[in-house]
Backbone as numpy.savetxt, mean C-alpha at the origin, in Angstrom:
# Nx Ny Nz CAx CAy CAz Cx Cy Cz
-4.27 -5.27 31.43 -3.25 -5.12 30.43 -3.26 -3.69 29.90
-2.12 -3.10 29.89 -2.00 -1.72 29.43 -1.49 -1.71 28.00
-2.08 -0.85 27.19 -1.67 -0.76 25.79 -0.93 0.56 25.57
0.17 0.48 24.86 0.91 1.69 24.52 1.27 1.62 23.04
1.38 2.77 22.43 1.72 2.85 21.00 3.17 2.41 20.81
3.42 1.38 19.99 4.80 0.91 19.79 5.56 1.82 18.83
6.28 2.76 19.37 7.04 3.70 18.56 8.27 3.00 17.97
8.58 3.19 16.69 9.75 2.52 16.09 11.04 2.90 16.81
11.91 1.91 16.98 13.13 2.13 17.74 14.41 2.09 16.90
14.38 1.38 15.78 15.59 1.26 14.97 15.35 1.86 13.59
16.44 2.02 12.85 16.32 2.59 11.51 15.47 1.69 10.61
15.69 0.39 10.69 14.91 -0.54 9.88 13.43 -0.50 10.21
13.13 -0.41 11.50 11.73 -0.33 11.91 11.10 0.99 11.46
11.87 2.07 11.48 11.36 3.35 10.99 11.02 3.27 9.50
11.88 2.61 8.72 11.62 2.49 7.29 10.38 1.64 7.03
10.24 0.53 7.76 9.05 -0.31 7.63 7.80 0.46 8.06
7.92 1.22 9.15 6.80 2.03 9.64 6.42 3.09 8.61
7.40 3.65 7.92 7.13 4.65 6.89 6.31 4.04 5.76
6.65 2.83 5.35 5.87 2.15 4.32 4.43 1.94 4.79
4.26 1.57 6.04 2.91 1.39 6.60 2.17 2.73 6.64
2.86 3.80 7.00 2.22 5.12 7.06 1.78 5.58 5.67
2.60 5.35 4.66 2.23 5.70 3.29 1.02 4.88 2.86
1.00 3.61 3.24 -0.15 2.75 2.92 -1.42 3.29 3.57
-1.32 3.72 4.81 -2.49 4.28 5.50 -2.93 5.58 4.82
-1.99 6.42 4.44 -2.35 7.67 3.75 -3.05 7.39 2.42
-2.57 6.41 1.68 -3.25 6.04 0.43 -4.64 5.51 0.71
-4.77 4.71 1.77 -6.08 4.21 2.16 -7.03 5.32 2.57
-6.53 6.30 3.31 -7.38 7.43 3.70 -7.82 8.24 2.48
-6.92 8.42 1.53 -7.28 9.15 0.31 -8.38 8.41 -0.45
-8.24 7.10 -0.59 -9.28 6.33 -1.27 -10.58 6.30 -0.49
-10.50 6.30 0.82 -11.69 6.24 1.67 -12.44 7.56 1.69
-11.70 8.66 1.82 -12.34 9.97 1.98 -12.60 10.70 0.67
-11.76 10.45 -0.34 -11.91 11.14 -1.63 -11.70 10.16 -2.78
-12.63 9.23 -2.97 -12.42 8.23 -4.01 -12.42 8.81 -5.41
-13.21 9.84 -5.66 -13.22 10.46 -6.99 -11.88 11.08 -7.34
-11.32 11.83 -6.42 -10.01 12.44 -6.63 -8.93 11.36 -6.74
-9.03 10.33 -5.91 -8.06 9.23 -5.97 -8.12 8.52 -7.31
-9.33 8.30 -7.83 -9.46 7.68 -9.15 -8.82 8.56 -10.21
-8.99 9.86 -10.09 -8.39 10.78 -11.05 -6.86 10.68 -11.02
-6.29 10.64 -9.83 -4.83 10.52 -9.68 -4.35 9.17 -10.21
-5.14 8.11 -9.98 -4.78 6.78 -10.45 -5.12 6.55 -11.92
-5.66 7.58 -12.57 -6.05 7.53 -13.98 -7.14 6.49 -14.23
-8.10 6.44 -13.31 -9.27 5.59 -13.45 -10.50 6.46 -13.54
-11.56 5.93 -14.11 -12.78 6.71 -14.22 -13.97 5.79 -13.97
-14.79 6.18 -13.00 -16.01 5.44 -12.72 -17.12 5.97 -13.61
-17.91 5.08 -14.19 -19.04 5.50 -15.02 -20.15 6.02 -14.12
-20.80 7.12 -14.50 -21.88 7.67 -13.67 -23.01 6.66 -13.40
-23.27 5.78 -14.36 -24.34 4.80 -14.18 -23.90 3.59 -13.35
-22.63 3.57 -12.94 -22.09 2.48 -12.13 -21.47 3.02 -10.84
-22.28 3.48 -9.88 -21.73 4.03 -8.64 -21.05 2.98 -7.76
-21.21 1.71 -8.11 -20.56 0.66 -7.33 -19.04 0.74 -7.43
-18.53 1.38 -8.47 -17.07 1.51 -8.61 -16.50 2.35 -7.47
-17.23 3.37 -7.07 -16.78 4.20 -5.95 -16.82 3.38 -4.65
-17.83 2.52 -4.53 -17.92 1.65 -3.36 -16.72 0.70 -3.31
-16.24 0.25 -4.46 -15.05 -0.61 -4.50 -13.84 0.13 -3.98
-13.71 1.40 -4.35 -12.56 2.19 -3.87 -12.62 2.34 -2.36
-13.80 2.67 -1.85 -13.92 2.87 -0.40 -13.85 1.56 0.37
-14.45 0.53 -0.16 -14.51 -0.73 0.56 -13.28 -1.58 0.38
-13.10 -2.09 -0.81 -12.05 -3.07 -1.04 -10.67 -2.44 -1.02
-10.46 -1.38 -1.77 -9.12 -0.79 -1.87 -8.73 -0.08 -0.58
-9.56 0.86 -0.13 -9.24 1.62 1.08 -9.24 0.73 2.31
-10.20 -0.18 2.38 -10.27 -1.06 3.54 -9.03 -1.90 3.72
-8.51 -2.44 2.62 -7.31 -3.26 2.70 -6.11 -2.42 3.09
-5.93 -1.27 2.44 -4.80 -0.40 2.77 -4.84 0.06 4.22
-6.01 0.49 4.66 -6.13 0.96 6.04 -5.95 -0.18 7.04
-6.53 -1.33 6.76 -6.43 -2.45 7.70 -5.00 -2.94 7.89
-4.31 -3.20 6.79 -2.94 -3.72 6.89 -2.00 -2.64 7.42
-2.13 -1.43 6.91 -1.24 -0.35 7.36 -1.41 -0.03 8.84
-2.64 0.07 9.30 -2.86 0.37 10.72 -2.43 -0.78 11.62
-2.66 -2.01 11.19 -2.19 -3.15 12.00 -0.67 -3.12 12.15
0.02 -2.80 11.06 1.49 -2.71 11.14 1.91 -1.60 12.10
1.27 -0.45 11.99 1.66 0.68 12.83 1.30 0.47 14.30
0.17 -0.15 14.57 -0.30 -0.29 15.95 0.27 -1.51 16.66
0.65 -2.55 15.91 1.15 -3.77 16.54 2.64 -3.97 16.36
3.22 -3.41 15.30 4.67 -3.42 15.06 5.29 -4.81 15.16
4.68 -5.77 14.48 5.19 -7.14 14.48 5.89 -7.43 13.16
7.03 -8.08 13.16 7.74 -8.37 11.92 6.91 -9.15 10.90
6.07 -10.07 11.35 5.25 -10.83 10.40 4.20 -9.94 9.74
3.70 -8.96 10.44 2.77 -8.02 9.82 3.48 -7.15 8.79
4.69 -6.72 9.11 5.47 -5.98 8.13 5.78 -6.85 6.92
5.98 -8.14 7.14 6.21 -9.05 6.02 4.97 -9.14 5.14
3.80 -9.21 5.76 2.55 -9.24 5.00 2.38 -7.96 4.18
2.71 -6.82 4.78 2.63 -5.55 4.06 3.59 -5.55 2.88
4.81 -5.99 3.10 5.81 -6.01 2.03 5.41 -6.93 0.89
4.93 -8.13 1.22 4.52 -9.05 0.16 3.29 -8.53 -0.58
2.41 -7.83 0.12 1.25 -7.23 -0.55 1.69 -6.21 -1.60
2.63 -5.35 -1.22 3.14 -4.37 -2.19 3.93 -5.06 -3.29
4.65 -6.12 -2.98 5.42 -6.85 -3.98 4.50 -7.48 -5.02
3.40 -8.08 -4.57 2.46 -8.66 -5.52 1.69 -7.59 -6.29
1.52 -6.42 -5.70 0.93 -5.30 -6.44 1.83 -4.91 -7.60
3.12 -4.81 -7.33 4.08 -4.48 -8.39 4.13 -5.59 -9.44
4.09 -6.84 -9.00 4.10 -7.97 -9.94 2.87 -7.94 -10.84
1.72 -7.67 -10.26 0.49 -7.57 -11.05 0.55 -6.45 -12.06
1.14 -5.33 -11.67 1.27 -4.21 -12.61 2.24 -4.57 -13.74
3.35 -5.23 -13.40 4.29 -5.66 -14.44 3.65 -6.66 -15.40
2.89 -7.57 -14.85 2.18 -8.55 -15.69 1.21 -7.85 -16.63
0.50 -6.85 -16.12 -0.42 -6.08 -16.95 0.33 -5.29 -18.03
1.49 -4.78 -17.67 2.28 -4.03 -18.64 2.75 -4.94 -19.78
3.06 -6.18 -19.46 3.53 -7.11 -20.49 2.39 -7.69 -21.32
1.26 -7.97 -20.70 0.20 -8.68 -21.43 -0.97 -7.81 -21.87
-1.18 -6.67 -21.24 -2.35 -5.84 -21.55 -2.01 -4.57 -22.31
-0.77 -4.37 -22.66 -0.39 -3.16 -23.39 -0.40 -1.91 -22.53
-0.17 -2.05 -21.24 -0.20 -0.90 -20.33 1.20 -0.39 -20.04
2.08 -0.47 -21.00 3.47 -0.05 -20.83 3.57 1.47 -20.99
3.34 2.18 -19.89 3.36 3.65 -19.91 4.33 4.16 -18.86
4.79 5.39 -19.00 5.67 5.96 -17.96 5.01 5.99 -16.58
3.70 6.24 -16.54 2.98 6.24 -15.26 3.09 4.88 -14.58
2.92 3.81 -15.34 3.01 2.48 -14.75 4.43 2.14 -14.32
5.44 2.59 -15.06 6.81 2.36 -14.63 7.12 3.09 -13.33
6.64 4.33 -13.22 6.83 5.08 -11.98 6.10 4.40 -10.82
4.91 3.88 -11.09 4.15 3.19 -10.06 4.85 1.92 -9.61
5.45 1.19 -10.54 6.19 -0.02 -10.19 7.35 0.32 -9.26
8.05 1.39 -9.56 9.18 1.80 -8.71 8.69 2.12 -7.30
7.62 2.90 -7.19 7.07 3.25 -5.88 6.62 2.00 -5.13
5.93 1.10 -5.82 5.45 -0.12 -5.18 6.60 -1.01 -4.73
7.66 -1.08 -5.52 8.81 -1.89 -5.11 9.52 -1.29 -3.90
9.58 0.03 -3.83 10.17 0.67 -2.64 9.30 0.40 -1.42
7.97 0.55 -1.59 7.07 0.29 -0.47 7.09 -1.17 -0.05
7.47 -2.08 -0.95 7.62 -3.49 -0.60 8.96 -3.76 0.06
10.01 -3.12 -0.45 11.37 -3.41 0.04 11.57 -2.96 1.48
11.00 -1.82 1.86 11.23 -1.30 3.21 10.76 -2.25 4.31
9.50 -2.69 4.29 9.10 -3.61 5.36 9.72 -5.00 5.23
9.97 -5.47 3.99 10.57 -6.78 3.83 12.02 -6.80 4.32
12.74 -5.73 4.05 14.13 -5.67 4.54 14.17 -5.71 6.06
13.24 -5.04 6.71 13.17 -5.08 8.17 12.74 -6.46 8.66
11.69 -7.02 8.04 11.14 -8.29 8.50 12.15 -9.43 8.35
12.98 -9.38 7.31 13.97 -10.43 7.08 15.31 -10.15 7.75
15.41 -9.02 8.45 16.60 -8.72 9.22 17.75 -8.09 8.45
17.48 -7.58 7.24 18.54 -6.91 6.49 18.83 -5.52 7.02
17.85 -4.92 7.68 18.01 -3.63 8.33 17.83 -3.81 9.82
18.73 -3.27 10.61 18.61 -3.45 12.08 17.44 -2.66 12.65
C-alpha cells in the first residue's frame, strides 16, 4: 500500500485544512514554548507547580497536534467534523465561563470569535455547505 499526502482539492477542503493547520500551529507553540504560550493566553504557572507546564505540553499540545495532524494527513470528513466540534465546544466553554465566572473581557470575546471561525470552517466542509 502506497501512502501519499492528501492535498486539499476544493475550496471547502482548503478552508477545513486551514483550520487544522492553525490547530497544529497552536499545538506546536504549546509544545515547544509553553511559557510563551501561557503568556499569550494570559495564564501563569506558579514556580512551585511545574506540573502546569507539563499540562500545556501534554494535554493541550497533545490534543491540538493529534487532532490537527490526523485531519491534515487523513483528510476525512468525519475527522474534520471532530475538529470542528472540538473548537465549537471550546467556544461554548469560554462563553459559559464568561457568563458564570466573571471572565467577560475583550480578550475572551476575541477568542470566542477565533474559536467559532476555527469551528465553522471544518464543520461547513464536513456537512457539505462548502464544496
